MIMAR-61064 format. One record per residue (C-alpha): residue number from 1; residue in three letters; x, y, z. Coordinates in steps of 0.25 Angstrom, whole numbers, plus 5000, padded with zeros to 4 digits. Each point is the difference from the previous one (the first is absolute). Layout:
BEGIN
NUM/ALA/X/Y/Z $
...
//
This chain:
BEGIN
1/UNK/5000/5000/5000 $
2/UNK/5006/5013/4996 $
3/UNK/5000/5011/5011 $
4/UNK/4993/5013/4997 $
5/UNK/5007/5013/5004 $
6/UNK/4994/5006/5013 $
7/UNK/4996/5012/4992 $
8/UNK/5002/5006/4986 $
9/UNK/5011/5011/5000 $
10/UNK/4994/5013/4996 $
11/UNK/5013/5004/4992 $
12/UNK/5010/4993/4991 $
13/UNK/5012/4995/5007 $
14/UNK/5008/5002/4988 $
15/UNK/4998/5015/5001 $
16/UNK/5006/5001/5013 $
17/UNK/5013/4993/4996 $
18/UNK/5011/5009/4995 $
19/UNK/4998/5002/4985 $
20/UNK/5015/4998/4996 $
21/UNK/4999/4986/5008 $
22/UNK/4988/4996/4992 $
23/UNK/5007/5003/4987 $
24/UNK/5013/4993/5004 $
25/UNK/5004/4987/4994 $
26/UNK/5004/4989/5009 $
27/UNK/5014/4995/5002 $
28/UNK/5002/4986/4995 $
29/UNK/5009/4992/5009 $
30/UNK/5006/4986/4996 $
31/UNK/4991/4989/5004 $
32/UNK/5004/4992/5013 $
33/UNK/5004/4985/5000 $
34/UNK/4986/4995/5005 $
35/UNK/4993/5007/4989 $
36/UNK/5010/4996/4989 $
37/UNK/4999/4985/5005 $
38/UNK/4985/5000/4999 $
39/UNK/5000/5007/4986 $
40/UNK/5011/4991/4994 $
41/UNK/4995/4987/5007 $
42/UNK/5015/4998/5005 $
43/UNK/5005/4998/5014 $
44/UNK/5008/5012/5005 $
45/UNK/5013/4993/5000 $
46/UNK/4999/4996/4986 $
47/UNK/4999/5015/4995 $
48/UNK/5012/5007/4995 $
49/UNK/4997/5014/5005 $
50/UNK/5008/5010/4992 $
51/UNK/4990/5012/4999 $
52/UNK/5002/5009/5012 $
53/UNK/5015/5001/5003 $
54/UNK/5000/4992/5012 $
55/UNK/5012/4993/5006 $
56/UNK/4998/4985/4997 $
57/UNK/5010/4996/5011 $
58/UNK/4991/5006/5010 $
59/UNK/5005/5007/5013 $
60/UNK/5012/4996/5009 $
61/UNK/4997/4987/5008 $
62/UNK/5002/5009/5012 $
63/UNK/4987/5007/4997 $
64/UNK/4992/4988/5003 $
65/UNK/5008/4996/5012 $
66/UNK/4998/5014/5006 $
67/UNK/4985/5001/4997 $
68/UNK/4998/4986/5006 $
69/UNK/5007/5005/5013 $
70/UNK/4995/5014/5001 $
71/UNK/4992/5002/5013 $
72/UNK/4993/5013/4999 $
73/UNK/4990/4999/4989 $
74/UNK/4989/5005/5010 $
75/UNK/5008/5013/5003 $
76/UNK/4999/5012/4991 $
77/UNK/5012/5003/4992 $
78/UNK/5010/5011/5003 $
79/UNK/4994/5012/4992 $
80/UNK/5014/5006/4997 $
81/UNK/5006/4987/4996 $
82/UNK/5013/5003/5007 $
83/UNK/5007/4987/5000 $
84/UNK/4997/4998/4985 $
85/UNK/5004/5014/4997 $
86/UNK/5014/4998/5007 $
87/UNK/5002/4987/4992 $
88/UNK/4996/5008/4987 $
89/UNK/5010/5011/5003 $
90/UNK/5011/4990/5000 $
91/UNK/4995/4993/4987 $
92/UNK/4999/5013/4993 $
93/UNK/5011/5009/5006 $
94/UNK/4989/5011/5003 $
95/UNK/4997/5004/5014 $
96/UNK/4987/4994/5006 $
97/UNK/4994/5014/5002 $
98/UNK/4998/5001/4985 $
99/UNK/4994/4986/4999 $
100/UNK/4985/4997/5000 $
101/UNK/4995/4986/4999 $
102/UNK/4986/4997/4993 $
103/UNK/4990/4989/4997 $
104/UNK/5007/4998/4987 $
105/UNK/5006/5011/4992 $
106/UNK/4986/5002/4994 $
107/UNK/4995/5006/5013 $
108/UNK/5011/5011/5000 $
109/UNK/4996/5003/4985 $
110/UNK/4986/5003/5005 $
111/UNK/5005/5008/5012 $
112/UNK/5009/5009/4991 $
113/UNK/4988/5003/4991 $
114/UNK/4991/5003/5011 $
115/UNK/5011/5009/5007 $
116/UNK/5004/5008/4988 $
117/UNK/4987/5000/4991 $
118/UNK/4988/5009/5001 $
119/UNK/4989/5000/4990 $
120/UNK/5005/5003/4986 $
121/UNK/5015/4999/5003 $
122/UNK/5007/4990/4991 $
123/UNK/5011/4990/5000 $
124/UNK/5010/4998/4989 $
125/UNK/5000/4985/4996 $
126/UNK/5009/4994/4990 $
127/UNK/4993/4988/4993 $
128/UNK/5001/4989/4997 $
129/UNK/5003/4997/5015 $
130/UNK/4994/4995/5013 $
131/UNK/4985/5003/5000 $
132/UNK/4998/5004/5014 $
133/UNK/5006/5014/4999 $
134/UNK/4988/5005/4991 $
135/UNK/4990/4991/5008 $
136/UNK/5004/5007/5013 $
137/UNK/5001/5014/4995 $
138/UNK/4986/4998/4994 $
139/UNK/4995/4994/5013 $
140/UNK/5005/5013/5007 $
141/UNK/4992/5009/4991 $
142/UNK/5012/5004/4992 $
143/UNK/5003/5000/4985 $
144/UNK/5011/4992/4992 $
145/UNK/5009/5006/4990 $
146/UNK/5006/4989/4991 $
147/UNK/5014/5002/4994 $
148/UNK/5002/4988/4992 $
149/UNK/5013/4992/4999 $
150/UNK/5006/4998/4986 $
151/UNK/5000/4986/4993 $
152/UNK/5012/4996/5008 $
153/UNK/4993/5004/5013 $
154/UNK/5009/5012/5003 $
155/UNK/4995/5011/5007 $
156/UNK/4997/5013/4992 $
157/UNK/5007/5010/5009 $
158/UNK/4997/5012/4992 $
159/UNK/4986/4996/4999 $
160/UNK/4999/4999/5015 $
161/UNK/5006/5014/5002 $
162/UNK/4990/5006/4990 $
163/UNK/4989/4993/5006 $
164/UNK/5003/5006/5014 $
165/UNK/5002/5014/4994 $
166/UNK/4987/4999/4992 $
167/UNK/4991/4994/5010 $
168/UNK/4988/5008/5005 $
169/UNK/5000/4999/5015 $
170/UNK/5009/4993/5009 $
171/UNK/5009/4987/4997 $
172/UNK/5006/4996/5013 $
173/UNK/5004/4986/4996 $
174/UNK/5008/4993/4990 $
175/UNK/5000/4985/5000 $
176/UNK/5011/4991/4994 $
177/UNK/5003/4986/5001 $
178/UNK/5015/4995/5000 $
179/UNK/5001/4989/4995 $
180/UNK/4987/5003/4993 $
181/UNK/4988/4990/5000 $
182/UNK/4997/4994/4989 $
183/UNK/5013/5001/4992 $
184/UNK/5011/5000/5011 $
185/UNK/5008/5012/4996 $
186/UNK/5008/5008/5010 $
187/UNK/5000/5015/5000 $
188/UNK/5014/5006/4999 $
189/UNK/5004/5008/5012 $
190/UNK/5004/5012/4991 $
191/UNK/4985/5000/4995 $
192/UNK/4995/4999/5014 $
193/UNK/5009/5012/5005 $
194/UNK/4994/5008/4988 $
195/UNK/4986/4997/5005 $
196/UNK/5003/5003/5014 $
197/UNK/5002/5015/4995 $
198/UNK/4985/5001/4997 $
199/UNK/4991/5007/5011 $
200/UNK/4993/4987/5004 $
201/UNK/5002/4987/5008 $
202/UNK/5006/4989/4993 $
203/UNK/4996/4987/5004 $
204/UNK/5009/4988/4996 $
205/UNK/4994/4987/5001 $
206/UNK/5011/4990/5002 $
207/UNK/4992/4987/5002 $
208/UNK/5009/4992/4991 $
209/UNK/5013/5007/5004 $
210/UNK/5007/4988/5007 $
211/UNK/5000/4993/4986 $
212/UNK/5007/5012/4993 $
213/UNK/5014/5001/4996 $
214/UNK/5007/5013/4997 $
215/UNK/4998/5013/5008 $
216/UNK/4989/4994/5009 $
217/UNK/4992/5006/5011 $
218/UNK/4999/5015/5003 $
219/UNK/4995/4998/5014 $
220/UNK/5012/5006/5006 $
221/UNK/4997/5013/4992 $
222/UNK/4988/5003/5009 $
223/UNK/5006/5007/5012 $
224/UNK/5007/5010/4991 $
225/UNK/4988/5002/4990 $
226/UNK/4988/5006/5005 $
227/UNK/4991/4997/4988 $
228/UNK/5004/4985/4999 $
229/UNK/4991/4988/5005 $
230/UNK/5005/4986/4998 $
231/UNK/4990/4988/5002 $
232/UNK/5005/4986/5002 $
233/UNK/4993/4986/5003 $
234/UNK/5003/4986/5006 $
235/UNK/4990/4994/4989 $
236/UNK/5010/4997/4989 $
237/UNK/5014/4997/5006 $
238/UNK/4996/4995/5013 $
239/UNK/4988/4992/4995 $
240/UNK/4990/5006/5010 $
241/UNK/4989/5005/4990 $
242/UNK/4989/4993/5007 $
243/UNK/5003/5007/5013 $
244/UNK/5000/5014/4994 $
245/UNK/5013/5007/5006 $
246/UNK/5006/5013/4994 $
247/UNK/5007/5012/5004 $
248/UNK/5003/5014/4996 $
249/UNK/5012/5009/5002 $
250/UNK/4995/5014/5001 $
251/UNK/5006/5014/5003 $
252/UNK/4998/5004/5014 $
253/UNK/4991/5012/4996 $
254/UNK/4990/4989/4993 $
255/UNK/5001/4989/5010 $
256/UNK/4996/5009/5012 $
257/UNK/4986/5001/4993 $
258/UNK/4999/4986/4996 $
259/UNK/5002/4995/5015 $
260/UNK/4987/5008/5004 $
261/UNK/4993/4996/4987 $
262/UNK/5002/4985/4999 $
263/UNK/4992/4990/5007 $
264/UNK/5006/4997/5014 $
265/UNK/5001/4984/4998 $
266/UNK/5002/5000/4985 $
267/UNK/5010/4989/5000 $
268/UNK/4996/4987/5007 $
269/UNK/5009/4992/5010 $
270/UNK/5001/4988/4990 $
271/UNK/5006/5009/4989 $
272/UNK/5009/5007/5010 $
273/UNK/5005/4987/5005 $
274/UNK/5002/4994/4986 $
275/UNK/5008/5013/4996 $
276/UNK/5009/4999/5011 $
277/UNK/5003/4985/4998 $
278/UNK/5003/5004/4985 $
279/UNK/5010/5010/5004 $
280/UNK/5006/4991/5009 $
281/UNK/5002/4990/4989 $
282/UNK/5006/5009/4989 $
283/UNK/5011/4991/4995 $
284/UNK/4990/4989/4997 $
285/UNK/4990/5009/4993 $
286/UNK/5011/5007/4992 $
287/UNK/5004/4986/4995 $
288/UNK/4986/4998/4995 $
289/UNK/4999/5014/4994 $
290/UNK/5013/4997/4992 $
291/UNK/4994/4987/4996 $
292/UNK/4988/5007/4994 $
293/UNK/5008/5011/4993 $
294/UNK/5008/4988/4994 $
295/UNK/4987/4994/4995 $
296/UNK/4995/5013/4995 $
297/UNK/5012/5002/4991 $
298/UNK/4999/4985/4995 $
299/UNK/4985/5002/4998 $
300/UNK/5003/5013/4992 $
301/UNK/5011/4993/4991 $
302/UNK/4991/4988/4997 $
303/UNK/4988/5008/4997 $
304/UNK/5008/5007/4989 $
305/UNK/5001/4987/4993 $
306/UNK/4985/4999/4999 $
307/UNK/4996/5006/4986 $
308/UNK/4986/5006/5005 $
309/UNK/5006/5007/5012 $
310/UNK/5008/5013/5002 $
311/UNK/5004/5000/5014 $
312/UNK/5006/5013/5007 $
313/UNK/5012/5000/5009 $
314/UNK/4996/5001/5015 $
315/UNK/5006/5005/5013 $
316/UNK/4988/4994/5008 $
317/UNK/4995/4986/5002 $
318/UNK/4992/4999/4987 $
319/UNK/5001/5001/4985 $
320/UNK/4991/5007/4991 $
321/UNK/4998/4995/4986 $
322/UNK/4993/5006/4988 $
323/UNK/4993/4989/4992 $
324/UNK/5001/5000/4985 $
325/UNK/4992/4994/4990 $
326/UNK/4989/4994/5009 $
327/UNK/4991/5005/5011 $
328/UNK/5006/5001/5014 $
329/UNK/4986/4997/5006 $
330/UNK/4999/4987/4993 $
331/UNK/5015/4996/5005 $
332/UNK/4996/5004/5014 $
333/UNK/4988/4991/4999 $
334/UNK/5007/4988/4994 $
335/UNK/5011/5001/5011 $
336/UNK/4989/5001/5011 $
337/UNK/4994/4987/4994 $
338/UNK/5013/4993/5003 $
339/UNK/5000/5006/5014 $
340/UNK/5010/5011/4997 $
341/UNK/4996/5014/5004 $
342/UNK/5006/5012/4994 $
343/UNK/4995/5015/5000 $
344/UNK/4994/5004/4987 $
345/UNK/4998/5015/4995 $
346/UNK/4993/5007/4989 $
347/UNK/4999/5014/5003 $
348/UNK/5007/5013/4996 $
349/UNK/5015/4999/5000 $
350/UNK/4998/4985/5003 $
351/UNK/4993/4995/4988 $
352/UNK/5001/4985/4998 $
353/UNK/5010/4997/5011 $
354/UNK/5002/4989/5011 $
355/UNK/5009/5002/5013 $
356/UNK/5006/4988/5006 $
357/UNK/5006/4999/5014 $
358/UNK/5013/4994/5003 $
359/UNK/4997/4986/5006 $
360/UNK/5009/4988/5005 $
361/UNK/5007/4992/4989 $
362/UNK/4990/4989/4999 $
363/UNK/4989/5011/4998 $
364/UNK/5008/5007/4989 $
365/UNK/5003/4987/4993 $
366/UNK/4985/4996/4999 $
367/UNK/4996/5014/4995 $
368/UNK/5011/5000/4989 $
369/UNK/4996/4986/4996 $
370/UNK/4985/5004/4998 $
371/UNK/5004/5013/4993 $
372/UNK/5008/4992/4990 $
373/UNK/4989/4991/4998 $
374/UNK/4991/5011/4997 $
//
């Protein structure tokens, strides 16, 4: 029997919701294992999941051991995350006063947009890139000014400078990813220094920086750079994507406002304990990072041998491929039918592309075998 409402609403609920939210498109996340298992009719452990840039090795064994012995799940977490911030200070080389942990780096993106954007303010976004920057800006009532990367995914620095100069209203935030998702390109430091001369906050998302060679992180610049924010995560290199743990490195003038702005218990005790256990097992995790970098480079070389794929060099834990002479959507479906999941794109700047996460050796071999058959 269908329950009837107590009374009819005298107004349309839709009319009470923010009009900009009604118009927004939903963010499309990658499906979890249990949903994929049901859709594909396969057991989760038979699926090769290379679609979300997760760490196939999982976390350090110390994480499970630590969580099994943790005695204080019934106690609220430390709202200032002192122990974790002290450990992150050692890891990053930046004093703890500049560090703020978050429920994933995504939470900190949301905080930044809500802190800096008022209605009709705009962010500068550089697509193709991570979709959460525009999502969070729109959710905060802001606008998005897109300055597109070129065909090789290089930033259009002059275009960014012109967009800032020509913008009507305020443009307080520029979001850039290094290495960039979805192509894995690293932003040269001289380019970043030029962008830091602009009259705005430059937010550098370093979610994949542990996999990069070359110039590396710019986290150490923050204490001397008042308009630089660096975001990092435990999701990729430490294998903690499911526990949602990230952190930001902020100038003191910004972090003082974030402390009063954030939810008091935004990072739960399990994520905190897992993060500390990871930082206490760095040599082990760094060996796994090295293994994934080696497998990423091998994957890139082998994909170059497949006639219908054009892979791009990557400094992250994935490889983006342009698909030639066939539909990437069909290729994605055919691989899924074999229990192999990759990311498929067909949108501006990413027409007919697939992105493949670096896996363990056996996963790469099975992927390549199927690609060659196809």
